[in-house]
MOPAC internal coordinates of N, CA, C and O (Angstrom, degrees):
PM7 1SCF
backbone

  N    0.0000 0     0.00 0     0.00 0    0    0    0
  C    1.4063 1     0.00 0     0.00 0    1    0    0
  C    1.5812 1   113.23 1     0.00 0    2    1    0
  O    1.2310 1   124.47 1   139.29 1    3    2    1
  N    1.3615 1   109.02 1   -40.71 1    3    2    1
  C    1.4317 1   117.04 1  -178.56 1    5    3    2
  C    1.5650 1   109.62 1   -67.95 1    6    5    3
  O    1.2310 1   120.01 1   143.03 1    7    6    5
  N    1.3140 1   117.58 1   -36.97 1    7    6    5
  C    1.4632 1   122.08 1   175.61 1    9    7    6
  C    1.4789 1   112.86 1   -60.14 1   10    9    7
  O    1.2310 1   121.80 1   140.58 1   11   10    9
  N    1.3482 1   114.15 1   -39.42 1   11   10    9
  C    1.4980 1   120.00 1  -179.28 1   13   11   10
  C    1.4925 1   111.63 1   -63.89 1   14   13   11
  O    1.2310 1   123.89 1   141.71 1   15   14   13
  N    1.3708 1   110.14 1   -38.29 1   15   14   13
  C    1.6119 1   115.51 1  -178.21 1   17   15   14
  C    1.4928 1   108.07 1   -63.86 1   18   17   15
  O    1.2310 1   119.59 1   135.41 1   19   18   17
  N    1.3599 1   118.39 1   -44.59 1   19   18   17
  C    1.4974 1   121.13 1  -177.43 1   21   19   18
  C    1.6273 1   107.12 1   -64.97 1   22   21   19
  O    1.2310 1   120.96 1   137.83 1   23   22   21
  N    1.2433 1   115.77 1   -42.17 1   23   22   21
  C    1.4745 1   118.14 1   179.97 1   25   23   22
  C    1.5755 1   110.11 1   -57.80 1   26   25   23
  O    1.2310 1   121.75 1   132.85 1   27   26   25
  N    1.3122 1   114.26 1   -47.15 1   27   26   25
  C    1.4379 1   121.93 1   179.80 1   29   27   26
  C    1.5682 1   110.27 1   -63.08 1   30   29   27
  O    1.2310 1   120.29 1   136.36 1   31   30   29
  N    1.3108 1   117.05 1   -43.64 1   31   30   29
  C    1.3884 1   123.77 1   178.15 1   33   31   30
  C    1.5136 1   113.01 1   -64.34 1   34   33   31
  O    1.2310 1   119.55 1   141.35 1   35   34   33
  N    1.3070 1   118.46 1   -38.65 1   35   34   33
  C    1.4570 1   122.65 1   178.91 1   37   35   34
  C    1.5511 1   105.36 1   -69.66 1   38   37   35
  O    1.2310 1   117.73 1   137.85 1   39   38   37
  N    1.3299 1   121.92 1   -42.15 1   39   38   37
  C    1.4162 1   122.67 1   179.21 1   41   39   38
  C    1.5396 1   111.98 1   -61.71 1   42   41   39
  O    1.2310 1   121.25 1   138.38 1   43   42   41
  N    1.3170 1   115.22 1   -41.62 1   43   42   41
  C    1.5000 1   113.52 1   175.16 1   45   43   42
  C    1.4569 1   114.80 1   -59.36 1   46   45   43
  O    1.2310 1   119.45 1   133.02 1   47   46   45
  N    1.3839 1   118.66 1   -46.98 1   47   46   45
  C    1.4248 1   117.99 1   179.98 1   49   47   46
  C    1.5899 1   116.33 1   -70.36 1   50   49   47
  O    1.2310 1   122.31 1   151.59 1   51   50   49
  N    1.2222 1   113.18 1   -28.41 1   51   50   49
  C    1.4607 1   114.36 1   179.86 1   53   51   50
  C    1.5382 1   113.59 1   -83.74 1   54   53   51
  O    1.2310 1   121.97 1   162.07 1   55   54   53
  N    1.3376 1   113.83 1   -17.93 1   55   54   53
  C    1.4736 1   113.81 1   179.93 1   57   55   54
  C    1.5932 1   112.44 1   -83.20 1   58   57   55
  O    1.2310 1   119.82 1   168.16 1   59   58   57
  N    1.2533 1   117.95 1   -11.84 1   59   58   57
  C    1.4565 1   125.13 1   171.10 1   61   59   58
  C    1.5222 1   111.24 1   -89.24 1   62   61   59
  O    1.2310 1   123.96 1   -54.03 1   63   62   61
  N    1.3320 1   110.01 1   125.97 1   63   62   61
  C    1.4197 1   114.10 1  -178.70 1   65   63   62
  C    1.5361 1   108.27 1  -122.42 1   66   65   63
  O    1.2310 1   122.87 1   -99.50 1   67   66   65
  N    1.3566 1   112.11 1    80.50 1   67   66   65
  C    1.4079 1   118.22 1  -175.73 1   69   67   66
  C    1.5307 1   114.13 1   -81.72 1   70   69   67
  O    1.2310 1   119.93 1   -64.64 1   71   70   69
  N    1.2662 1   117.73 1   115.36 1   71   70   69
  C    1.5175 1   119.37 1   178.93 1   73   71   70
  C    1.4474 1   107.32 1  -120.44 1   74   73   71
  O    1.2310 1   120.31 1   -62.06 1   75   74   73
  N    1.3533 1   117.02 1   117.94 1   75   74   73
  C    1.4969 1   125.94 1  -176.45 1   77   75   74
  C    1.5134 1   104.14 1  -123.07 1   78   77   75
  O    1.2310 1   122.91 1   -69.66 1   79   78   77
  N    1.2902 1   112.02 1   110.34 1   79   78   77
  C    1.4542 1   115.18 1   176.91 1   81   79   78
  C    1.5713 1   109.77 1   -98.73 1   82   81   79
  O    1.2310 1   122.65 1   -56.76 1   83   82   81
  N    1.2773 1   112.52 1   123.24 1   83   82   81
  C    1.5238 1   121.69 1  -176.76 1   85   83   82
  C    1.4837 1   103.65 1  -109.88 1   86   85   83
  O    1.2310 1   118.09 1   -65.71 1   87   86   85
  N    1.3219 1   121.24 1   114.29 1   87   86   85
  C    1.4056 1   119.75 1   174.31 1   89   87   86
  C    1.5931 1   111.25 1  -102.78 1   90   89   87
  O    1.2310 1   121.56 1   -53.88 1   91   90   89
  N    1.2139 1   114.63 1   126.12 1   91   90   89
  C    1.5060 1   122.15 1   176.29 1   93   91   90
  C    1.4589 1   108.44 1  -104.45 1   94   93   91
  O    1.2310 1   121.42 1   -60.48 1   95   94   93
  N    1.3069 1   114.89 1   119.52 1   95   94   93
  C    1.4860 1   117.52 1   174.38 1   97   95   94
  C    1.4976 1   111.95 1   118.06 1   98   97   95
  O    1.2310 1   123.21 1     8.26 1   99   98   97
  N    1.3563 1   111.45 1  -171.74 1   99   98   97
  C    1.4650 1   117.95 1  -176.69 1  101   99   98
  C    1.5743 1   106.14 1  -130.65 1  102  101   99
  O    1.2310 1   121.85 1   -24.67 1  103  102  101
  N    1.4248 1   114.06 1   155.33 1  103  102  101
  C    1.3832 1   118.99 1   177.07 1  105  103  102
  C    1.4883 1   109.29 1  -114.91 1  106  105  103
  O    1.2310 1   119.68 1   -47.03 1  107  106  105
  N    1.3144 1   118.21 1   132.97 1  107  106  105
  C    1.4527 1   124.25 1   174.41 1  109  107  106
  C    1.4849 1   111.34 1  -141.00 1  110  109  107
  O    1.2310 1   119.33 1   -55.95 1  111  110  109
  N    1.3731 1   118.88 1   124.05 1  111  110  109
  C    1.4087 1   123.30 1  -178.92 1  113  111  110
  C    1.5339 1   111.88 1    51.88 1  114  113  111
  O    1.2310 1   122.18 1  -130.98 1  115  114  113
  N    1.3006 1   113.44 1    49.02 1  115  114  113
  C    1.5320 1   123.05 1   176.05 1  117  115  114
  C    1.6049 1   113.99 1    66.09 1  118  117  115
  O    1.2310 1   121.20 1  -166.02 1  119  118  117
  N    1.4210 1   115.32 1    13.98 1  119  118  117
  C    1.4450 1   117.58 1  -178.63 1  121  119  118
  C    1.5582 1   102.01 1  -118.53 1  122  121  119
  O    1.2310 1   121.39 1   -46.12 1  123  122  121
  N    1.4109 1   114.95 1   133.88 1  123  122  121
  C    1.4268 1   119.76 1   176.26 1  125  123  122
  C    1.5107 1   108.19 1   -97.30 1  126  125  123
  O    1.2310 1   119.74 1   -49.92 1  127  126  125
  N    1.3518 1   118.10 1   130.08 1  127  126  125
  C    1.4897 1   125.16 1  -178.56 1  129  127  126
  C    1.6050 1   104.64 1  -116.11 1  130  129  127
  O    1.2310 1   121.57 1   -45.03 1  131  130  129
  N    1.3968 1   114.60 1   134.97 1  131  130  129
  C    1.3995 1   118.62 1   173.83 1  133  131  130
  C    1.6025 1   113.58 1   -68.54 1  134  133  131
  O    1.2310 1   122.99 1   -23.11 1  135  134  133
  N    1.3582 1   111.88 1   156.89 1  135  134  133
  C    1.4040 1   116.60 1   177.32 1  137  135  134
  C    1.5090 1   116.23 1   -49.54 1  138  137  135
  O    1.2310 1   115.73 1   -41.64 1  139  138  137
  N    1.2512 1   125.72 1   138.36 1  139  138  137
  C    1.5103 1   127.96 1  -178.36 1  141  139  138
  C    1.4861 1   113.56 1    71.58 1  142  141  139
  O    1.2310 1   119.23 1  -164.91 1  143  142  141
  N    1.3768 1   119.08 1    15.09 1  143  142  141
  C    1.4579 1   121.32 1   173.28 1  145  143  142
  C    1.4682 1   111.47 1   -92.11 1  146  145  143
  O    1.2310 1   121.58 1   -40.17 1  147  146  145
  N    1.3177 1   114.58 1   139.83 1  147  146  145
  C    1.5868 1   121.16 1   174.72 1  149  147  146
  C    1.4442 1   110.28 1  -112.53 1  150  149  147
  O    1.2310 1   121.68 1   -36.67 1  151  150  149
  N    1.3111 1   114.39 1   143.33 1  151  150  149
  C    1.4333 1   120.94 1   176.67 1  153  151  150
  C    1.5292 1   106.10 1  -143.94 1  154  153  151
  O    1.2310 1   122.15 1   -21.51 1  155  154  153
  N    1.3562 1   113.48 1   158.49 1  155  154  153
  C    1.4824 1   123.95 1   178.02 1  157  155  154
  C    1.5232 1   111.56 1  -106.49 1  158  157  155
  O    1.2310 1   123.39 1   -42.18 1  159  158  157
  N    1.3558 1   111.11 1   137.82 1  159  158  157
  C    1.4898 1   121.16 1   178.21 1  161  159  158
  C    1.5428 1   103.71 1  -103.74 1  162  161  159
  O    1.2310 1   123.28 1   -79.22 1  163  162  161
  N    1.3565 1   111.32 1   100.78 1  163  162  161
  C    1.5378 1   113.80 1  -172.26 1  165  163  162
  C    1.4457 1   109.69 1   -67.44 1  166  165  163
  O    1.2310 1   118.97 1   151.59 1  167  166  165
  N    1.3130 1   119.57 1   -28.41 1  167  166  165
  C    1.4180 1   119.82 1  -177.02 1  169  167  166
  C    1.6471 1   115.71 1   -70.69 1  170  169  167
  O    1.2310 1   123.81 1   164.12 1  171  170  169
  N    1.2518 1   110.29 1   -15.88 1  171  170  169
  C    1.5347 1   114.17 1   179.02 1  173  171  170
  C    1.5605 1   114.69 1  -129.81 1  174  173  171
  O    1.2310 1   121.41 1  -172.83 1  175  174  173
  N    1.3198 1   114.91 1     7.17 1  175  174  173
  C    1.4366 1   121.61 1   178.36 1  177  175  174
  C    1.5452 1   112.57 1    54.14 1  178  177  175
  O    1.2310 1   120.24 1  -138.34 1  179  178  177
  N    1.2485 1   117.15 1    41.66 1  179  178  177
  C    1.4623 1   129.48 1   176.56 1  181  179  178
  C    1.4575 1   115.64 1  -115.87 1  182  181  179
  O    1.2310 1   119.70 1   -35.63 1  183  182  181
  N    1.3049 1   118.17 1   144.37 1  183  182  181
  C    1.5002 1   125.04 1   174.42 1  185  183  182
  C    1.5070 1   102.68 1  -107.17 1  186  185  183
  O    1.2310 1   120.57 1   -46.86 1  187  186  185
  N    1.3734 1   116.51 1   133.14 1  187  186  185
  C    1.4116 1   126.95 1   177.96 1  189  187  186
  C    1.4522 1   111.14 1  -112.83 1  190  189  187
  O    1.2310 1   119.44 1   -26.25 1  191  190  189
  N    1.3639 1   118.68 1   153.75 1  191  190  189
  C    1.4189 1   121.92 1   174.84 1  193  191  190
  C    1.5244 1   107.93 1  -139.38 1  194  193  191
  O    1.2310 1   120.56 1   -39.93 1  195  194  193
  N    1.3407 1   116.54 1   140.07 1  195  194  193
  C    1.4290 1   125.00 1   178.90 1  197  195  194
  C    1.5507 1   108.96 1   -88.36 1  198  197  195
  O    1.2310 1   119.36 1   -64.16 1  199  198  197
  N    1.3342 1   118.82 1   115.84 1  199  198  197
  C    1.4348 1   121.56 1   172.13 1  201  199  198
  C    1.4926 1   111.82 1   -98.81 1  202  201  199
  O    1.2310 1   120.86 1    -4.45 1  203  202  201
  N    1.2790 1   115.96 1   175.55 1  203  202  201
  C    1.4464 1   118.97 1   178.34 1  205  203  202
  C    1.5627 1   111.58 1   -64.58 1  206  205  203
  O    1.2310 1   120.15 1   -20.60 1  207  206  205
  N    1.3698 1   117.32 1   159.40 1  207  206  205
  C    1.4197 1   122.03 1   179.79 1  209  207  206
  C    1.4761 1   114.78 1    65.63 1  210  209  207
  O    1.2310 1   122.28 1  -149.48 1  211  210  209
  N    1.3898 1   113.25 1    30.52 1  211  210  209
  C    1.5797 1   118.43 1   176.68 1  213  211  210
  C    1.4764 1   111.20 1    60.51 1  214  213  211
  O    1.2310 1   117.67 1  -149.51 1  215  214  213
  N    1.3300 1   122.05 1    30.49 1  215  214  213
  C    1.4945 1   123.32 1   173.17 1  217  215  214
  C    1.4950 1   108.70 1   -92.32 1  218  217  215
  O    1.2310 1   121.69 1   -47.35 1  219  218  217
  N    1.3143 1   114.37 1   132.65 1  219  218  217
  C    1.4655 1   119.56 1   173.12 1  221  219  218
  C    1.4627 1   110.36 1  -119.16 1  222  221  219
  O    1.2310 1   121.21 1   -56.76 1  223  222  221
  N    1.3625 1   115.30 1   123.24 1  223  222  221
  C    1.4903 1   117.97 1   172.09 1  225  223  222
  C    1.4724 1   110.03 1  -106.46 1  226  225  223
  O    1.2310 1   120.00 1   -38.25 1  227  226  225
  N    1.3153 1   117.61 1   141.75 1  227  226  225
  C    1.4807 1   127.16 1   178.27 1  229  227  226
  C    1.4260 1   110.94 1  -124.58 1  230  229  227
  O    1.2310 1   120.58 1   -41.95 1  231  230  229
  N    1.3602 1   116.50 1   138.05 1  231  230  229
  C    1.4854 1   119.59 1   174.37 1  233  231  230
  C    1.4494 1   107.84 1  -142.31 1  234  233  231
  O    1.2310 1   122.50 1   -24.37 1  235  234  233
  N    1.3571 1   112.82 1   155.63 1  235  234  233
  C    1.5356 1   120.64 1   177.93 1  237  235  234
  C    1.4880 1   109.44 1   -54.88 1  238  237  235
  O    1.2310 1   119.34 1   -40.25 1  239  238  237
  N    1.3263 1   118.87 1   139.75 1  239  238  237
  C    1.3396 1   124.25 1   173.85 1  241  239  238
  C    1.5343 1   111.40 1   -63.32 1  242  241  239
  O    1.2310 1   119.66 1   -38.15 1  243  242  241
  N    1.3705 1   118.25 1   141.85 1  243  242  241
  C    1.4826 1   116.72 1   172.07 1  245  243  242
  C    1.5616 1   109.51 1   -97.00 1  246  245  243
  O    1.2310 1   121.99 1   -40.53 1  247  246  245
  N    1.2777 1   113.79 1   139.47 1  247  246  245
  C    1.4377 1   116.52 1  -177.38 1  249  247  246
  C    1.5208 1   112.28 1  -112.39 1  250  249  247
  O    1.2310 1   121.11 1   -33.36 1  251  250  249
  N    1.3467 1   115.49 1   146.64 1  251  250  249
  C    1.4877 1   122.19 1   174.11 1  253  251  250
  C    1.5023 1   107.25 1   -85.33 1  254  253  251
  O    1.2310 1   119.29 1   -88.36 1  255  254  253
  N    1.1825 1   118.97 1    91.64 1  255  254  253
  C    1.5243 1   121.72 1  -172.81 1  257  255  254
  C    1.6313 1   105.86 1   -90.85 1  258  257  255
  O    1.2310 1   122.40 1   -55.87 1  259  258  257
  N    1.3127 1   113.01 1   124.13 1  259  258  257
  C    1.4197 1   119.72 1   176.84 1  261  259  258
  C    1.4662 1   113.59 1   -54.01 1  262  261  259
  O    1.2310 1   118.39 1   -44.72 1  263  262  261
  N    1.3471 1   120.68 1   135.28 1  263  262  261
  C    1.5015 1   121.80 1   177.30 1  265  263  262
  C    1.5803 1   111.09 1   -67.82 1  266  265  263
  O    1.2310 1   123.25 1   129.24 1  267  266  265
  N    1.3337 1   111.38 1   -50.76 1  267  266  265
  C    1.4993 1   121.37 1  -179.51 1  269  267  266
  C    1.5243 1   111.22 1  -129.90 1  270  269  267
  O    1.2310 1   121.98 1   -40.75 1  271  270  269
  N    1.3536 1   113.82 1   139.25 1  271  270  269
  C    1.4509 1   119.82 1   173.22 1  273  271  270
  C    1.4995 1   107.38 1   -95.90 1  274  273  271
  O    1.2310 1   121.13 1   -24.11 1  275  274  273
  N    1.3491 1   115.45 1   155.89 1  275  274  273
  C    1.4799 1   116.36 1   178.25 1  277  275  274
  C    1.4351 1   112.10 1   -69.47 1  278  277  275
  O    1.2310 1   120.99 1    -4.33 1  279  278  277
  N    1.2893 1   115.72 1   175.67 1  279  278  277
  C    1.4700 1   119.34 1  -178.58 1  281  279  278
  C    1.5529 1   107.05 1   -70.99 1  282  281  279
  O    1.2310 1   121.19 1   -43.79 1  283  282  281
  N    1.3619 1   115.33 1   136.21 1  283  282  281
  C    1.4802 1   119.84 1  -173.22 1  285  283  282
  C    1.4291 1   115.94 1    85.72 1  286  285  283
  O    1.2310 1   119.96 1  -177.61 1  287  286  285
  N    1.3388 1   117.69 1     2.39 1  287  286  285
  C    1.4814 1   124.36 1   177.86 1  289  287  286
  C    1.5049 1   111.34 1  -122.79 1  290  289  287
  O    1.2310 1   122.52 1   -25.10 1  291  290  289
  N    1.4318 1   112.78 1   154.90 1  291  290  289
  C    1.4249 1   115.19 1  -179.97 1  293  291  290
  C    1.5961 1   102.44 1  -144.01 1  294  293  291
  O    1.2310 1   122.05 1   -20.84 1  295  294  293
  N    1.3526 1   113.69 1   159.16 1  295  294  293
  C    1.4030 1   122.66 1  -177.17 1  297  295  294
  C    1.5218 1   106.88 1   -74.29 1  298  297  295
  O    1.2310 1   115.90 1   -55.51 1  299  298  297
  N    1.3089 1   125.40 1   124.49 1  299  298  297
  C    1.4149 1   126.35 1  -178.91 1  301  299  298
  C    1.4833 1   108.08 1  -139.61 1  302  301  299
  O    1.2310 1   120.86 1   -25.71 1  303  302  301
  N    1.3453 1   115.97 1   154.29 1  303  302  301
  C    1.4034 1   127.67 1   178.09 1  305  303  302
  C    1.5696 1   107.26 1  -108.56 1  306  305  303
  O    1.2310 1   119.70 1   -76.34 1  307  306  305
  N    1.3003 1   118.18 1   103.66 1  307  306  305
  C    1.5276 1   118.31 1  -177.27 1  309  307  306
  C    1.5549 1   109.07 1   -76.92 1  310  309  307
  O    1.2310 1   121.46 1   -24.38 1  311  310  309
  N    1.2834 1   114.80 1   155.62 1  311  310  309
  C    1.4979 1   122.34 1   178.55 1  313  311  310
  C    1.5200 1   107.52 1   -59.41 1  314  313  311
  O    1.2310 1   120.82 1   -44.74 1  315  314  313
  N    1.3291 1   116.04 1   135.26 1  315  314  313
  C    1.5146 1   121.75 1   176.65 1  317  315  314
  C    1.5062 1   111.78 1    77.53 1  318  317  315
  O    1.2310 1   117.56 1  -175.19 1  319  318  317
  N    1.3437 1   122.25 1     4.81 1  319  318  317
  C    1.3504 1   125.97 1   176.19 1  321  319  318
  C    1.5280 1   112.52 1  -109.41 1  322  321  319
  O    1.2310 1   119.90 1   -36.37 1  323  322  321
  N    1.3275 1   117.80 1   143.63 1  323  322  321
  C    1.4580 1   122.85 1  -178.14 1  325  323  322
  C    1.5568 1   112.52 1   -89.87 1  326  325  323
  O    1.2310 1   119.59 1   152.04 1  327  326  325
  N    1.3232 1   118.40 1   -27.96 1  327  326  325
  C    1.4358 1   119.93 1  -176.07 1  329  327  326
  C    1.5073 1   110.37 1  -119.68 1  330  329  327
  O    1.2310 1   119.67 1   -36.35 1  331  330  329
  N    1.3471 1   118.23 1   143.65 1  331  330  329
  C    1.3955 1   122.96 1   179.05 1  333  331  330
  C    1.5284 1   112.87 1   -74.78 1  334  333  331
  O    1.2310 1   117.83 1   -30.49 1  335  334  333
  N    1.2404 1   121.73 1   149.51 1  335  334  333
  C    1.3887 1   131.14 1   173.10 1  337  335  334
  C    1.5427 1   115.21 1  -133.45 1  338  337  335
  O    1.2310 1   122.13 1   -16.69 1  339  338  337
  N    1.4084 1   113.53 1   163.31 1  339  338  337
  C    1.4223 1   113.71 1   177.46 1  341  339  338
  C    1.5061 1   110.35 1   -81.56 1  342  341  339
  O    1.2310 1   117.85 1   -45.30 1  343  342  341
  N    1.2830 1   121.70 1   134.70 1  343  342  341
  C    1.4826 1   125.06 1   179.86 1  345  343  342
  C    1.5061 1   103.08 1  -146.73 1  346  345  343
  O    1.2310 1   123.78 1   -21.29 1  347  346  345
  N    1.3966 1   110.36 1   158.71 1  347  346  345
  C    1.4021 1   123.23 1  -172.25 1  349  347  346
  C    1.6407 1   111.51 1   -56.14 1  350  349  347
  O    1.2310 1   119.91 1   -41.72 1  351  350  349
  N    1.2654 1   117.77 1   138.28 1  351  350  349
  C    1.5031 1   119.77 1   173.39 1  353  351  350
  C    1.5181 1   107.05 1   -72.08 1  354  353  351
  O    1.2310 1   122.12 1   -53.88 1  355  354  353
  N    1.2592 1   113.54 1   126.12 1  355  354  353
  C    1.4199 1   122.72 1   172.35 1  357  355  354
  C    1.5566 1   115.14 1   -99.82 1  358  357  355
  O    1.2310 1   120.68 1   -94.13 1  359  358  357
  N    1.2717 1   116.30 1    85.87 1  359  358  357
  C    1.4565 1   124.09 1  -175.54 1  361  359  358
  C    1.5131 1   111.02 1  -133.08 1  362  361  359
  O    1.2310 1   122.08 1   -17.40 1  363  362  361
  N    1.3581 1   113.61 1   162.60 1  363  362  361
  C    1.4923 1   115.05 1   178.86 1  365  363  362
  C    1.5718 1   103.93 1  -128.41 1  366  365  363
  O    1.2310 1   121.44 1   -20.03 1  367  366  365
  N    1.3618 1   114.85 1   159.97 1  367  366  365
  C    1.3843 1   120.32 1   172.01 1  369  367  366
  C    1.4942 1   105.81 1  -136.15 1  370  369  367
  O    1.2310 1   121.50 1    -7.42 1  371  370  369
  N    1.4037 1   114.73 1   172.58 1  371  370  369
  C    1.3850 1   115.37 1   177.65 1  373  371  370
  C    1.5494 1   113.31 1  -108.09 1  374  373  371
  O    1.2310 1   122.60 1   -33.53 1  375  374  373
  N    1.2873 1   112.62 1   146.47 1  375  374  373
  C    1.4685 1   120.34 1  -178.99 1  377  375  374
  C    1.5658 1   102.24 1  -142.62 1  378  377  375
  O    1.2310 1   120.93 1   -63.88 1  379  378  377
  N    1.3666 1   115.83 1   116.12 1  379  378  377
  C    1.4556 1   118.69 1  -174.78 1  381  379  378
  C    1.4484 1   110.59 1    53.56 1  382  381  379
  O    1.2310 1   115.90 1  -131.24 1  383  382  381
  N    1.2594 1   125.39 1    48.76 1  383  382  381
  C    1.4680 1   129.94 1  -177.00 1  385  383  382
  C    1.5087 1   118.71 1    50.11 1  386  385  383
  O    1.2310 1   123.22 1  -153.44 1  387  386  385
  N    1.4366 1   111.43 1    26.56 1  387  386  385
  C    1.4077 1   121.10 1   177.34 1  389  387  386
  C    1.5627 1   110.77 1  -116.64 1  390  389  387
  O    1.2310 1   118.98 1   -52.48 1  391  390  389
  N    1.2875 1   119.55 1   127.52 1  391  390  389
  C    1.4508 1   122.41 1  -177.77 1  393  391  390
  C    1.5917 1   109.45 1   -74.17 1  394  393  391
  O    1.2310 1   119.95 1   -55.76 1  395  394  393
  N    1.2543 1   117.70 1   124.24 1  395  394  393
  C    1.4955 1   127.06 1   179.25 1  397  395  394
  C    1.4457 1   106.30 1  -110.02 1  398  397  395
  O    1.2310 1   120.42 1   -47.95 1  399  398  397
  N    1.3453 1   116.80 1   132.05 1  399  398  397
  C    1.4475 1   117.54 1  -177.24 1  401  399  398
  C    1.5351 1   110.38 1   -80.18 1  402  401  399
  O    1.2310 1   119.31 1   134.23 1  403  402  401
  N    1.3314 1   118.92 1   -45.77 1  403  402  401
  C    1.5144 1   119.75 1  -177.19 1  405  403  402
  C    1.4753 1   103.37 1  -109.92 1  406  405  403
  O    1.2310 1   123.49 1   -78.41 1  407  406  405
  N    1.3889 1   110.91 1   101.59 1  407  406  405
  C    1.5570 1   117.50 1  -175.51 1  409  407  406
  C    1.5214 1   113.67 1   -79.07 1  410  409  407
  O    1.2310 1   120.18 1   141.04 1  411  410  409
  N    1.2235 1   117.26 1   -38.96 1  411  410  409
  C    1.4646 1   119.43 1  -173.41 1  413  411  410
  C    1.5222 1   113.13 1   -67.86 1  414  413  411
  O    1.2310 1   120.14 1   152.33 1  415  414  413
  N    1.3480 1   117.34 1   -27.67 1  415  414  413
  C    1.4419 1   116.89 1  -179.78 1  417  415  414
  C    1.5647 1   107.66 1   -85.91 1  418  417  415
  O    1.2310 1   117.36 1   146.42 1  419  418  417
  N    1.2124 1   122.63 1   -33.58 1  419  418  417
  C    1.5233 1   121.99 1   179.81 1  421  419  418
  C    1.4667 1   109.19 1   -78.43 1  422  421  419
  O    1.2310 1   116.68 1   154.04 1  423  422  421
  N    1.2700 1   123.91 1   -25.96 1  423  422  421
  C    1.5093 1   127.47 1  -176.69 1  425  423  422
  C    1.5682 1   105.33 1   -53.57 1  426  425  423
  O    1.2310 1   122.04 1   131.53 1  427  426  425
  N    1.3040 1   113.69 1   -48.47 1  427  426  425
  C    1.4981 1   119.25 1  -175.41 1  429  427  426
  C    1.5968 1   111.55 1   -63.07 1  430  429  427
  O    1.2310 1   122.37 1   145.16 1  431  430  429
  N    1.3439 1   113.07 1   -34.84 1  431  430  429
  C    1.4319 1   118.63 1  -178.13 1  433  431  430
  C    1.5242 1   109.08 1   -67.24 1  434  433  431
  O    1.2310 1   119.11 1   141.83 1  435  434  433
  N    1.3021 1   119.29 1   -38.17 1  435  434  433
  C    1.5173 1   121.36 1  -169.61 1  437  435  434
  C    1.5770 1   105.91 1   -89.46 1  438  437  435
  O    1.2310 1   117.80 1   161.35 1  439  438  437
  N    1.3048 1   121.79 1   -18.65 1  439  438  437
  C    1.4454 1   122.24 1  -175.69 1  441  439  438
  C    1.5251 1   113.57 1  -112.67 1  442  441  439
  O    1.2310 1   122.34 1  -133.57 1  443  442  441
  N    1.2539 1   113.12 1    46.43 1  443  442  441
  C    1.5252 1   118.45 1   175.50 1  445  443  442
  C    1.5767 1   110.03 1   -93.77 1  446  445  443
  O    1.2310 1   120.10 1   180.00 1  447  446  445

């Protein structure tokens, strides 16, 4: 009698096929991110964060913009970059009807 009870009990538990899929995180562009993870979308200069319940929030990246660039530099936004940086000024000037690319360095050579 006791063996029949165990057999029935085993049948009851094996006949139920409980499948519970619990997904933690968010999916964006076929990539799964865990909750509280941040990532950068390079194509749109945004930072995104995965919140609970598969909610993704995205916001524009904040940039540390230099207040002043050094002499001979200017604030520029390079291709493929989200934030501007100080980079050398690319300009030319004329000296004896000849275009010179870096004027401020050569000026001192000619005016000694």
